[in-house]
BALOBA-1460 file (C-alpha; in Angstrom, 3 decimals):
// residues 192
<rec num="1" residu="x" x="25.558" y="24.432" z="-15.157"/>
<rec num="2" residu="x" x="22.843" y="22.497" z="-16.754"/>
<rec num="3" residu="x" x="19.702" y="22.568" z="-14.685"/>
<rec num="4" residu="x" x="19.073" y="19.144" z="-12.707"/>
<rec num="5" residu="x" x="16.452" y="16.738" z="-12.978"/>
<rec num="6" residu="x" x="13.924" y="16.604" z="-9.800"/>
<rec num="7" residu="x" x="15.252" y="13.193" z="-9.056"/>
<rec num="8" residu="x" x="18.701" y="14.516" z="-8.749"/>
<rec num="9" residu="x" x="18.147" y="17.219" z="-6.422"/>
<rec num="10" residu="x" x="15.785" y="15.044" z="-4.512"/>
<rec num="11" residu="x" x="19.048" y="12.657" z="-4.058"/>
<rec num="12" residu="x" x="21.165" y="15.411" z="-2.798"/>
<rec num="13" residu="x" x="18.301" y="16.621" z="-0.827"/>
<rec num="14" residu="x" x="18.124" y="13.021" z="0.667"/>
<rec num="15" residu="x" x="21.768" y="12.870" z="1.349"/>
<rec num="16" residu="x" x="21.945" y="15.974" z="2.983"/>
<rec num="17" residu="x" x="19.175" y="15.642" z="5.166"/>
<rec num="18" residu="x" x="20.317" y="11.926" z="6.335"/>
<rec num="19" residu="x" x="23.762" y="13.362" z="7.063"/>
<rec num="20" residu="x" x="22.121" y="15.561" z="9.037"/>
<rec num="21" residu="x" x="19.498" y="13.721" z="10.592"/>
<rec num="22" residu="x" x="23.143" y="11.699" z="12.080"/>
<rec num="23" residu="x" x="24.525" y="14.436" z="13.215"/>
<rec num="24" residu="x" x="27.574" y="14.397" z="10.875"/>
<rec num="25" residu="x" x="29.307" y="16.582" z="9.447"/>
<rec num="26" residu="x" x="30.360" y="16.709" z="5.730"/>
<rec num="27" residu="x" x="33.915" y="15.668" z="6.749"/>
<rec num="28" residu="x" x="32.240" y="12.705" z="8.951"/>
<rec num="29" residu="x" x="30.261" y="11.216" z="6.214"/>
<rec num="30" residu="x" x="32.925" y="11.820" z="3.683"/>
<rec num="31" residu="x" x="35.462" y="9.956" z="6.093"/>
<rec num="32" residu="x" x="32.806" y="6.947" z="5.982"/>
<rec num="33" residu="x" x="31.904" y="7.283" z="2.204"/>
<rec num="34" residu="x" x="35.991" y="7.489" z="0.987"/>
<rec num="35" residu="x" x="35.753" y="11.058" z="-0.488"/>
<rec num="36" residu="x" x="36.857" y="14.364" z="0.280"/>
<rec num="37" residu="x" x="34.906" y="16.607" z="2.002"/>
<rec num="38" residu="x" x="34.978" y="19.167" z="-0.797"/>
<rec num="39" residu="x" x="33.620" y="16.408" z="-3.464"/>
<rec num="40" residu="x" x="30.900" y="15.605" z="-1.042"/>
<rec num="41" residu="x" x="30.098" y="19.665" z="-0.448"/>
<rec num="42" residu="x" x="29.588" y="19.890" z="-4.417"/>
<rec num="43" residu="x" x="27.824" y="16.454" z="-4.472"/>
<rec num="44" residu="x" x="25.077" y="18.006" z="-2.408"/>
<rec num="45" residu="x" x="25.173" y="21.435" z="-3.769"/>
<rec num="46" residu="x" x="24.409" y="20.204" z="-7.034"/>
<rec num="47" residu="x" x="28.087" y="21.659" z="-8.491"/>
<rec num="48" residu="x" x="29.209" y="18.242" z="-9.345"/>
<rec num="49" residu="x" x="27.583" y="14.965" z="-10.706"/>
<rec num="50" residu="x" x="27.487" y="11.899" z="-8.365"/>
<rec num="51" residu="x" x="28.947" y="8.859" z="-10.279"/>
<rec num="52" residu="x" x="27.864" y="5.542" z="-9.538"/>
<rec num="53" residu="x" x="30.466" y="4.542" z="-7.466"/>
<rec num="54" residu="x" x="30.376" y="7.632" z="-5.140"/>
<rec num="55" residu="x" x="26.315" y="7.607" z="-4.979"/>
<rec num="56" residu="x" x="27.010" y="3.657" z="-3.568"/>
<rec num="57" residu="x" x="29.941" y="4.317" z="-1.208"/>
<rec num="58" residu="x" x="27.275" y="7.459" z="0.121"/>
<rec num="59" residu="x" x="24.551" y="5.123" z="0.475"/>
<rec num="60" residu="x" x="26.476" y="2.757" z="2.301"/>
<rec num="61" residu="x" x="27.804" y="5.384" z="4.674"/>
<rec num="62" residu="x" x="24.306" y="6.569" z="5.381"/>
<rec num="63" residu="x" x="23.209" y="2.469" z="6.324"/>
<rec num="64" residu="x" x="20.856" y="2.563" z="2.901"/>
<rec num="65" residu="x" x="20.498" y="1.180" z="-0.028"/>
<rec num="66" residu="x" x="21.041" y="2.959" z="-3.532"/>
<rec num="67" residu="x" x="17.279" y="2.018" z="-4.293"/>
<rec num="68" residu="x" x="16.725" y="4.132" z="-0.905"/>
<rec num="69" residu="x" x="18.349" y="7.435" z="-2.441"/>
<rec num="70" residu="x" x="16.818" y="7.150" z="-5.653"/>
<rec num="71" residu="x" x="13.437" y="6.032" z="-5.432"/>
<rec num="72" residu="x" x="10.761" y="7.842" z="-7.484"/>
<rec num="73" residu="x" x="9.340" y="11.037" z="-5.718"/>
<rec num="74" residu="x" x="6.147" y="10.419" z="-7.384"/>
<rec num="75" residu="x" x="3.014" y="10.044" z="-4.829"/>
<rec num="76" residu="x" x="2.077" y="6.571" z="-5.779"/>
<rec num="77" residu="x" x="3.852" y="4.668" z="-2.493"/>
<rec num="78" residu="x" x="1.871" y="7.650" z="-0.384"/>
<rec num="79" residu="x" x="-1.491" y="7.684" z="-1.983"/>
<rec num="80" residu="x" x="-4.092" y="4.958" z="-2.150"/>
<rec num="81" residu="x" x="-6.144" y="5.301" z="-5.221"/>
<rec num="82" residu="x" x="-9.174" y="3.254" z="-5.535"/>
<rec num="83" residu="x" x="-10.188" y="0.345" z="-7.764"/>
<rec num="84" residu="x" x="-13.508" y="0.723" z="-8.988"/>
<rec num="85" residu="x" x="-15.098" y="-2.655" z="-10.544"/>
<rec num="86" residu="x" x="-18.547" y="-1.332" z="-11.695"/>
<rec num="87" residu="x" x="-19.806" y="-4.683" z="-12.646"/>
<rec num="88" residu="x" x="-19.245" y="-6.146" z="-9.610"/>
<rec num="89" residu="x" x="-20.501" y="-2.902" z="-7.488"/>
<rec num="90" residu="x" x="-17.395" y="-2.603" z="-5.746"/>
<rec num="91" residu="x" x="-14.365" y="0.009" z="-5.083"/>
<rec num="92" residu="x" x="-11.728" y="-1.431" z="-3.169"/>
<rec num="93" residu="x" x="-8.383" y="0.673" z="-1.817"/>
<rec num="94" residu="x" x="-6.094" y="-1.951" z="-0.886"/>
<rec num="95" residu="x" x="-4.025" y="-0.486" z="2.095"/>
<rec num="96" residu="x" x="-1.769" y="-3.029" z="3.299"/>
<rec num="97" residu="x" x="-0.224" y="-3.112" z="-0.156"/>
<rec num="98" residu="x" x="2.656" y="-5.791" z="-0.929"/>
<rec num="99" residu="x" x="3.527" y="-5.291" z="2.856"/>
<rec num="100" residu="x" x="0.426" y="-6.634" z="4.837"/>
<rec num="101" residu="x" x="1.156" y="-8.522" z="7.922"/>
<rec num="102" residu="x" x="2.022" y="-12.071" z="8.347"/>
<rec num="103" residu="x" x="0.939" y="-12.241" z="4.799"/>
<rec num="104" residu="x" x="-3.280" y="-10.714" z="5.611"/>
<rec num="105" residu="x" x="-4.384" y="-8.166" z="3.454"/>
<rec num="106" residu="x" x="-5.799" y="-5.038" z="4.492"/>
<rec num="107" residu="x" x="-8.690" y="-3.310" z="2.055"/>
<rec num="108" residu="x" x="-11.470" y="-1.012" z="2.587"/>
<rec num="109" residu="x" x="-14.189" y="-1.735" z="0.040"/>
<rec num="110" residu="x" x="-17.303" y="0.178" z="-1.128"/>
<rec num="111" residu="x" x="-20.468" y="-1.959" z="-1.960"/>
<rec num="112" residu="x" x="-23.116" y="-0.555" z="-3.923"/>
<rec num="113" residu="x" x="-24.161" y="-4.057" z="-5.377"/>
<rec num="114" residu="x" x="-27.597" y="-3.911" z="-3.709"/>
<rec num="115" residu="x" x="-28.914" y="-6.860" z="-1.611"/>
<rec num="116" residu="x" x="-31.774" y="-8.917" z="-3.235"/>
<rec num="117" residu="x" x="-31.971" y="-12.622" z="-4.979"/>
<rec num="118" residu="x" x="-28.308" y="-13.609" z="-5.210"/>
<rec num="119" residu="x" x="-27.856" y="-16.796" z="-7.736"/>
<rec num="120" residu="x" x="-25.644" y="-20.148" z="-5.893"/>
<rec num="121" residu="x" x="-22.950" y="-18.605" z="-8.647"/>
<rec num="122" residu="x" x="-22.591" y="-15.355" z="-6.833"/>
<rec num="123" residu="x" x="-21.545" y="-17.478" z="-3.705"/>
<rec num="124" residu="x" x="-17.709" y="-17.890" z="-3.347"/>
<rec num="125" residu="x" x="-15.686" y="-20.678" z="-1.442"/>
<rec num="126" residu="x" x="-12.037" y="-20.753" z="-0.647"/>
<rec num="127" residu="x" x="-9.741" y="-22.071" z="2.278"/>
<rec num="128" residu="x" x="-9.128" y="-19.742" z="5.056"/>
<rec num="129" residu="x" x="-11.407" y="-17.029" z="7.399"/>
<rec num="130" residu="x" x="-12.573" y="-13.673" z="6.521"/>
<rec num="131" residu="x" x="-12.954" y="-10.556" z="8.596"/>
<rec num="132" residu="x" x="-14.699" y="-7.345" z="8.435"/>
<rec num="133" residu="x" x="-16.071" y="-4.494" z="10.066"/>
<rec num="134" residu="x" x="-18.955" y="-1.855" z="8.680"/>
<rec num="135" residu="x" x="-17.493" y="1.697" z="8.731"/>
<rec num="136" residu="x" x="-21.016" y="2.894" z="7.191"/>
<rec num="137" residu="x" x="-24.111" y="1.702" z="5.920"/>
<rec num="138" residu="x" x="-25.605" y="-2.376" z="6.040"/>
<rec num="139" residu="x" x="-24.527" y="-5.021" z="4.443"/>
<rec num="140" residu="x" x="-25.763" y="-8.391" z="4.209"/>
<rec num="141" residu="x" x="-23.560" y="-11.514" z="4.362"/>
<rec num="142" residu="x" x="-24.752" y="-14.374" z="2.696"/>
<rec num="143" residu="x" x="-23.255" y="-17.245" z="4.042"/>
<rec num="144" residu="x" x="-24.577" y="-20.252" z="2.940"/>
<rec num="145" residu="x" x="-28.477" y="-20.631" z="3.667"/>
<rec num="146" residu="x" x="-28.341" y="-17.583" z="6.228"/>
<rec num="147" residu="x" x="-28.611" y="-14.235" z="5.719"/>
<rec num="148" residu="x" x="-27.289" y="-11.746" z="7.929"/>
<rec num="149" residu="x" x="-27.494" y="-7.950" z="8.502"/>
<rec num="150" residu="x" x="-24.076" y="-6.869" z="9.720"/>
<rec num="151" residu="x" x="-24.983" y="-2.901" z="10.616"/>
<rec num="152" residu="x" x="-22.329" y="0.060" z="10.794"/>
<rec num="153" residu="x" x="-20.072" y="-0.806" z="14.271"/>
<rec num="154" residu="x" x="-20.428" y="-4.328" z="13.980"/>
<rec num="155" residu="x" x="-18.327" y="-7.004" z="12.923"/>
<rec num="156" residu="x" x="-18.055" y="-10.521" z="11.109"/>
<rec num="157" residu="x" x="-15.618" y="-13.189" z="11.093"/>
<rec num="158" residu="x" x="-16.580" y="-16.790" z="9.309"/>
<rec num="159" residu="x" x="-15.204" y="-19.511" z="7.410"/>
<rec num="160" residu="x" x="-14.565" y="-18.937" z="4.071"/>
<rec num="161" residu="x" x="-15.311" y="-22.798" z="3.044"/>
<rec num="162" residu="x" x="-18.980" y="-21.748" z="3.214"/>
<rec num="163" residu="x" x="-20.170" y="-20.416" z="0.212"/>
<rec num="164" residu="x" x="-20.486" y="-16.551" z="0.821"/>
<rec num="165" residu="x" x="-20.809" y="-12.800" z="-0.978"/>
<rec num="166" residu="x" x="-21.046" y="-9.393" z="0.540"/>
<rec num="167" residu="x" x="-23.952" y="-7.142" z="-0.698"/>
<rec num="168" residu="x" x="-25.389" y="-3.583" z="0.412"/>
<rec num="169" residu="x" x="-28.501" y="-3.397" z="2.199"/>
<rec num="170" residu="x" x="-30.514" y="0.389" z="1.031"/>
<rec num="171" residu="x" x="-27.695" y="2.385" z="-0.275"/>
<rec num="172" residu="x" x="-23.902" y="2.028" z="-0.651"/>
<rec num="173" residu="x" x="-21.755" y="0.209" z="2.693"/>
<rec num="174" residu="x" x="-18.582" y="0.382" z="3.118"/>
<rec num="175" residu="x" x="-16.060" y="-1.969" z="5.298"/>
<rec num="176" residu="x" x="-12.783" y="-2.406" z="6.284"/>
<rec num="177" residu="x" x="-11.611" y="-6.458" z="5.695"/>
<rec num="178" residu="x" x="-8.319" y="-8.377" z="6.077"/>
<rec num="179" residu="x" x="-8.336" y="-11.130" z="3.962"/>
<rec num="180" residu="x" x="-5.392" y="-13.893" z="4.171"/>
<rec num="181" residu="x" x="-4.236" y="-14.566" z="0.686"/>
<rec num="182" residu="x" x="-7.069" y="-16.824" z="-0.584"/>
<rec num="183" residu="x" x="-8.890" y="-14.048" z="0.398"/>
<rec num="184" residu="x" x="-7.554" y="-11.213" z="-1.319"/>
<rec num="185" residu="x" x="-7.391" y="-13.262" z="-4.654"/>
<rec num="186" residu="x" x="-11.234" y="-14.411" z="-4.619"/>
<rec num="187" residu="x" x="-12.491" y="-10.695" z="-3.384"/>
<rec num="188" residu="x" x="-10.194" y="-8.236" z="-4.495"/>
<rec num="189" residu="x" x="-9.106" y="-10.073" z="-7.760"/>
<rec num="190" residu="x" x="-11.925" y="-11.923" z="-8.881"/>
<rec num="191" residu="x" x="-13.459" y="-11.744" z="-12.839"/>
<rec num="192" residu="x" x="-16.955" y="-10.698" z="-12.853"/>
């Protein structure tokens, strides 16, 4: 028998694990998938290739989609890697992915761009509200004509129709922010 691919081994393990988690014997799952118990046993142990028809039937019997059984075994769905934007002095970890609650995005941001003179072009405006809490350091929030220091353990919420930007005060600062669609587009995907 040829050495099976890692994905094949993972699919077989998922089938067996899901079957056992439900407390089903080979006979129980085989009956639900309309295949013989010996075929299912050979599929689970790697002694038989899985046909697409069998995979579809097994997935359906287990209450899963084929995609769920064959999803990639890499770590991209587990490890959140930072997105660095040196020009903007910003590193972002997108925590909510595409599945944010009620269309909201949750992100951790490390701000290294120092506070100081801010040009009008540095301030952004978009519909909605932004919310953030400072995890470490101190953030300077430029909000229209106001300059507001927000320290570790404090939070801020404001209308984003007021021109605004964030800078770090005396060293890097980290914030956890919740952004609506407009906030995500303007803060996380803006061009430098």
